[in-house]
N, C-alpha and C positions, 0 to 999 in steps of 0.2 A: 479515268482520264483527268488531266489537270493542265489544261492549256488555256491561254487567253484567245479570244477571237483573232486578235492580231497575229498570234503565233500560228493558229490554225491556217490562216490565209497564206502562210509561207510554205505550207506542206503540199507537195505534189500528190494528186492532181488538183486539189482545191485551189492551189496557187494559180491555176489557169482561169479561175473565176474572177469576179470583180465585186468589190464592196461599193454598192451604189447609194447607200443611205445609212444614217445612224453612226457616223464616224466617231461620235463622242462615246460610243459604247464598246469600242474595240478592246477595252480592258476587262470586259465581262469574262468570267471563267466558264470554259466548256468542260463539263463533267461527263457528258455522254451525248450520243447522237440518236435522234429519233426520226422516223419517216412518217409523214402524214398520209394516212390512207382511210380516214374515217371522219365524218362531219364533227364528231365531238372530241377530236384529238386534243384540243386545248384542255379538256378536263383531265387528261392523262399525263400532261406535261409535268415534269419535275424541275426543281430549281437546277440551273446549269445545263439544261438540255439545249442543243441546237437542232432545229427542226428542218428537215429537207422535204421539199414538195415540188410537184409539177404544176401546182395551182389548179388541178383538175376540179376540186370541189368549189373553187371560187371563179371558175372560168366564165360563168354566166352572171355572177353577182360580185363585181369587183369591190363594191362597198363592204362586203363581208371581210375583205382583207384588212381593212382599217380596224374593224372590231377584233379580228384575230390578233393583230399586232398589240393592241391595248391589253388584251387578256394575257398574251404571252409575257409582255413586260411586267404585268402585275404579278404573274406567277414566278418571276425571277428567271425566265429562260435566258439563254445566252445569245440567241439570234435566230434568224430564219434564212434558209437558202432556197431560192426559187430557180427551177430549171426552165428556161425560156425556149421557145421554138416549137413546142408541141401544142400547148393550149393558149399561151400568151406570147405575143411577139415582144412585148415590153411590160414592165411593171407600171401600173397606173400611177399617175402623178400624185393622187391623194394618199396612196400608200407610202410613196417616197417622202412626202412632206411629213406624214405622221411618224415615220421611222426616225426622221431627223429630229422632230420635236421630242420624241421619247428617248432619243439616244440609244435606239435599239438597232443593232446591225442587221442590214438587209443585203444579202449577197446574191448576185447572179451566178448560178452554178454553170460550170463549163458543159456545153451540150454533148461533146463526144464521149463523155465518161458517165458510167452508171453510178447510181448512189452507192452501190457496194464498193466500186473502185475508190470513191472518195472516203468512204468509211474505213476501208482497209488501210488507206494511206494514213489516216488520222490515228488509227489504232496501232499501226506499226511505229509511227513516230512517238506515240505515247509510251509504247513498250520500250523503245530505245531510250527515251528520256527517263522513264522510271528505273530502268536498269542502270543507267549512268548515275542517277541520283542515289540509288542504293549502294553502288560501288563507292561513290563519293562519301556517303554517310559512313560506310564501313571503314574507309581509309581514315576519316576524321576520328572515328571511335578508336581505331588502333593507335593513332597519334596521341589522342587524349590518354589512352591507357598507358602508353609508353611514358608519357610525361608524368602521369600519376605514380608510376612505379619508380621513376628516377627523375624527380623534379629538379629543375635548375634553381638558381638563386631566387629568393622570395620576391626581390624587387622586380624580377623579370617575369614573374608568374602570370600576371594579367596580360601582358603583351604576348606571351607565348600562346596562351589559350585563344586570344584574339586572332593571331596568325593562323592557328590550326583551323578554326571555324571558318575563316575567310569572309565574315560578314561584319559590318560596322557594329561596334559593341561599346557599351558604357557600364561601368561599375560604380554604384552610388553607395555612400556610407550611411551611417545611422541617422545623421541629421541633414541628409541631402547633399553632402559635399561629394564632388566627383573625384573618385580615386583613380579612374582610368577612363579615357574616352577617345574613340576613333570615329565617332559619327558627328554630324553637325550639331553643335550645342543648341542651336535654335530649334531643332527638331526634338531635342531631349526635354526642353522646358515644359511643353504641354503635359507630358505624362508624369513629370515629377510634381506637378501641381495637384495631381490626384493622390488621395491617401493610399499608402501601401497596403496591399491585401496579401493574404496567405496563399493565393492561387494566381494563375497567370492573368495578366491584364493586357488588353489590346488597344491600339490607337492607330487610326488611319492618318497618313501624312501624304504629302505630294509625291514622295519617293517610294511609297509602299506602305508597310505596316510596322509599328513598333510592338515588340513583345517584351513585357516586363515580368520577371520572375523573382520571387523573394529569395534572399540568401538566409538560410536558416541558421540561427544561433545555437551554439551548444551551451550557452550560459543559462543557468537556472532562472526561470521566471521571465525570460526574454524570448519572444517569438522569432524576431528577425534581427539581422545585423546590417541590413541594407538591401539592395536589389541589383539585378543585372538587367540591362535593356539591350535587345538585339533589334537591328533594323533589317527587315526582310523585304526584298524587292517585289514579291508577289503578294497575293492574299494569304489566306491561312495555309501554312506549309503542310505537306503530308505528315502522317503520324510518325513515320520513321525519322524524318528530319526534325520534327518538333521534339521528339524524344532526345535527340542529340543536344538540343539547347537545354533541356531539363538536366541532362547528364552534366553538361558544362557548368550549370548553376550549382549543382551538388558539389562539383569539384572545387569551384571557387569558394563555396561556403566552407568546405573542409579545409582548404588552404588558409583562408582568413582566420578560421577558428584555431588552426594549428599555429599560425603566426602569433595570434594573441595569447594562446596558451604558453608559447615560448617566451613572449614578452613578460607574461605574468610570472612564469617560473624564474626568469632572469631577475625580475624585480622583487621577488619574495623569497626565493629558495637558494639561489646559487651562492657559492662561497664568497664571491666579491661583495654581494649585497649584504650578506650576513656580517662581513667585516665592516662594511660601510656603516651599518647600524651601530656597531660597537664603537667605531671611530667617532661618529657623531655624538655618542654618549661619553666620549673621552675615556673609553676602556682600553683602547689600543692606540699605538702611535701611527702617524701617517706613513712611516716607513713600511710597516706591516701591510698597509693598504696598497701602497705602490708596488711592493714585491708581488702581491697577489695579482694586481692588474697586469704587471709585466708577464707573469707566468701564464695568465689566461688570455693574453693578447688583447686586453681591453685598453683602448687608446685614451688613457687618462694621464695627465702630468706632463704632456709634451708641449704645452703652449698656454697662452693666457685664456681666460674664460670668465663667464658670469654665471651665477646660479639663478635659476628660476624655480620657485615652488608653486605648484598648482594645488590649491587647497579647496576641498569641497566641504561646504558648510552642512548644517543640520538637514538631513534628507534620509529617506528610507534606504535600506541596504540595497535593494534592487536598483533603485534610481541612482544611487551613488556609484554602484559598479558600472552601470550604463554610462554615466558621465565620465568616469575614469577611463573606461574602454574607448569612449569617443576621443578623449585627449590623446591616448596612445595611438589610436587609428590616424589621427591628424598628423602626429609627428612622423608616422611611418609613411604616409602616402601623400601628404601635401607637398607639392613640388618646391615650395619655398622653405620647407623645413626638413624634408627627408634626407637631404644631403648634408645637413648641418652637424648632426651628431647622433649616435645611438646610445648615448648615456642618459637614459631616463629610468629612474628607479622609484618604485613605490615605497614610501616611508609613511607608515600609518595610513591616514586618510588623505595623504597628499602624494603628488608625484614630484620628485626632485630631478630637475634637468640641468645638465652641465652643458652650457652653450659656448662653443669656442668663438672668441671675439674675432679671430682671423677669418671666419667663414664670411663669404660675400653677403649672405642674407643678413648678417648682424654687423656688417662693417659700418663705420661712421656713427655708431650709437643708435642704430636702427632697431635694436632688439625690442625695446618697449613698444614702439609704434607698430612693429610687425606682429608681435604677439597679441596686442590689443585688437588689431584689425582681424586677425584670423579667428580669435576665440570670443569675439564680441557677443555673438548670439548665444553662446553658452552661459553668459553672465545672467541671463534671464530664465534659466532652466526652472520650471515650476517646482515649488517645494523646497528649493535650496539654492545656494549661491556658489558660483565659482569665483575665487579670488586668486590673482597671480601676484607674487612678490618677486622683485628683481634686486639682486645685490650689486655692489660696486664690482668693477672689473678686477680680477685677481691675476697675478702673474706667477705664483708659485703653488705647487700642489698642496703644500702644508696649510694654505689659506682656505682650503675647501670648507673646513668646519666653521671658520669665520664667515664665509660667504653664506653658508646655510643659516647661521644665526642671524645674519643681517636680514635674510628673507623672512624668517619667523618674526623677528622684531618689527620689521616693516608692516607685516600683516596685522600683528597685534596692536601696534600703534595706530594704524589706519582705522581699525575697528573702534579703538578707544576714542578717537577724534571724530567718529561718525562719518568718515570718508567712504563714499559709496562707489568709488571708481573700480573698474575691473582690475586694473593693474596699478600697483604701487611700487615705486622705486625707493630703495632705502635712503638714497641721498635726499629725497624730498621730505622725509619725515625724521631724518637723523637728529635734528636739534630737538624736536618734540620728544623723541625717545630719551635723549640725554637729560633733558630738563623735566621729565615727567614727575620726578620725585620732589621737585620744589614745592613747598607748602602753598596752599591756595592763598593764604593771607599775604605771603611775600609777593606772589604774582600780582595780586590786586594792588598792593602798595606801589610796586614798581610801575604798574600800568597807569595808575592815577598820577603818580609823580611825573611820568614822562609825557603823557598825552593830555594832561589837564588843560594846557593852553588852547588845545583844539576843542576838547569836550565842553569847555566852559562857554564856547561861542554859541550862537543861535543853532537850534537843532538842524535846520536845513543846511546851513553853512558847514557845520561840523561833519555832517554825514557826507557831503561832497568831498571835503578835504580828506577824511579818513578813507573813503573809497578810492580816491586818487592815490593816496599813499600806499594802500594795500596792493593795488594793481601794479603800481610802479615797482614795488619790491618783488612781486610775483613774476614780473616780466624782466627782472634783472637789469633795471635801469633803462629800459627801452621806452622813450617818451612817445614815439610814434605808435607803438603797439598799445600803450596805455590809453592814448587819446582815441584810438580806433575802438577799443573795447568800451570806453565811456561815451562814445558817439559825440565827441567834442573836438574842436580844432586843436591842433598841436600847440598853438600859442596859449590857448586857454589852459591846457594841461601844464605847460611850463610856468604859467603865472601861478597856478595853484601850488606847484612844487616850491616856487620861490617863497610863497606865503607860508607854507608848511615849515620850510627851513628857518624863516624868520621867527615864527611862533615857537618852534621847538628848540631853536638855537642849535641846529645841526647843519653839518656840511655834507652834502651828498657825495662829495669826492673823498671823504674820509672813510677808510675801512672800519675804523672803530665806531664811528657814528652809524654806519650802515649795519654793523653787527648789532648795535644797540636797538635800532629800529626793527630789525628782523626778529630779535628776541621779544620785544614788547608786543609785536603783532602776533607772534606765536602764543604768548601768554594770553592775549585777548581771545584768540581762537579757542584755546584750551579752556578758559573760563566760561566762554559761551557754550561750549560743548558740555561742560559739567552742569550748567544750569538747565540745559535741554534734557 
C-alpha cells in the first residue's frame, strides 16, 4: 500500500469518517493497516502503519491514549483511527491536543462500517492505484523503447524524454550548467549545491522530493558527464517507477555520449575536418574545402563570420579532454550558442569555431562579451587554463585561414605580453604583434625621446600624467570614462590632457599624433613585460 493519509480519507467507506486532529500530518504515507487488540500493540507497529481501534483498551484510562500517540509517532506510524459509539462517546481533549502537537492524524471512524469494510476499501483502492501505476510505467517504458529504437533530432531528445515521463525534469552538465529544465529553478538550486555522487540522491522540497541520478560517461577516466534531476510529487516512488527513472537516466547518458562521440568524430575524423587541417597548413586551396563543404551539406561560406579558437593550456590528458568536452557541450546545449552554428572543429589541443556574425547572439559585436560571460568559470579550471582568441570579422570563405592565424597570433601575443584575460581579440593586440620584432634598444630610445618631458617631472606628477594618458588612449578618447576610472572630476582629466599635450607637443585631434602615442605606450608595456 502506498497512500497518504489525505488520500486514504477520500476512499469509501473511510471517507465517511472525520479527521479530528493532526491536520499537519495528512501527508504521512500509509503502507499498511493494523487493528489494535492487545495492550502492547505499539510494540508491534511498523513504520507506515495506520492503526484502527475501538479504544477498548483505553476506555478506563484515557491518559494512556496520550502515551500511545507519542509512541506511535516515534515509531513512524501513519495515524490512528478510533471508532466511537461503543466505548468512547468522544475522543478526550488531551488526546486531540497531543495529536495536533505531534502532527499525528487522529480519525473518527464511521460507526456503521466494520474495520474489514474500511480495510477492504483501502486495499481495493491501492490495488487499482498500483494497477494503474504499473500500466502507466509500462506505457512509458514502451514509449522510451520506441524513442530509443528510432530517436528524433538530438536537439529534441531531452524534451522528448521529459514529455514521455510526464514529471518535471532537469539535465545538468559537467560543470553544473543546465542543459534542459522543466522544473522550478529555485527548487533545483539546493540539490545542485551538493556534490555529485555515483548513486541516487534525494532532497525534500515543498512540492515533494527531488531525485538526482548520475549520467555515466563513456570517456576513459571520467565517472560522470552530469546528472538528471526528477521532481516527484510523493515520497519515495515504488520500485517499478523508480526503475523507470533509472532507465531514462541510462538513455540520456547513452544519447549524450553518442552526441559527443559524433561531435568528436566530426571534429577529428571526417573528410571535411581532414581537409580543413590541410587547408590551415596551406596544403590545399580553399576551393577544395568549399567543394567538400557543399557536397557534405556543411553550412560554410555563405556569409560573414568570425573565428574563435578555444585553447587549453598545460593540463593532464584526462582533464584536458574533460575541458574540451565541456566546451563542446556548452556549444550544443547553451540556448545562447546552440542556434549560432555547428561549425566547431578540434584542431590539436584547441577547438576552432566559425561564428556567423549574422546570428542574433553575435550581432552588434557581442561575440567577445557573450563568450567571456559563458566561459568565464572555465578560465579558472584547476591545473590548466582556457584561453579564447577572436579574429576580425571576415566576409569571404577564403579568409578562413587568415582568421585562424589571427586567433593564433592573438593568443601568442597575449601570452608574451603577460595578458591574463580569458578572451583576447586580435584587434586589441594587432600592433603589438606587428611591432614585436622591433629591437629593444630602438623601443627604449623612442620611448625616452617621446615621453621624457613627462618622465623628467616629479615622480608623483609624472605617474598621474602617464596613467591619465594611458587610460585616455585605452578608452579611445573618452574623457568621461577616463575620469571615472581615475576617480577624478572630468575637468581635472581635461586639465591633465591639456598639460600632456603641451609637454609632448601633441594634438589629440591629429591621427598621426594619436598613432605615435599609441605606439609609444605599446612599447612601454612591452618593455615592462620583458623586465618582468
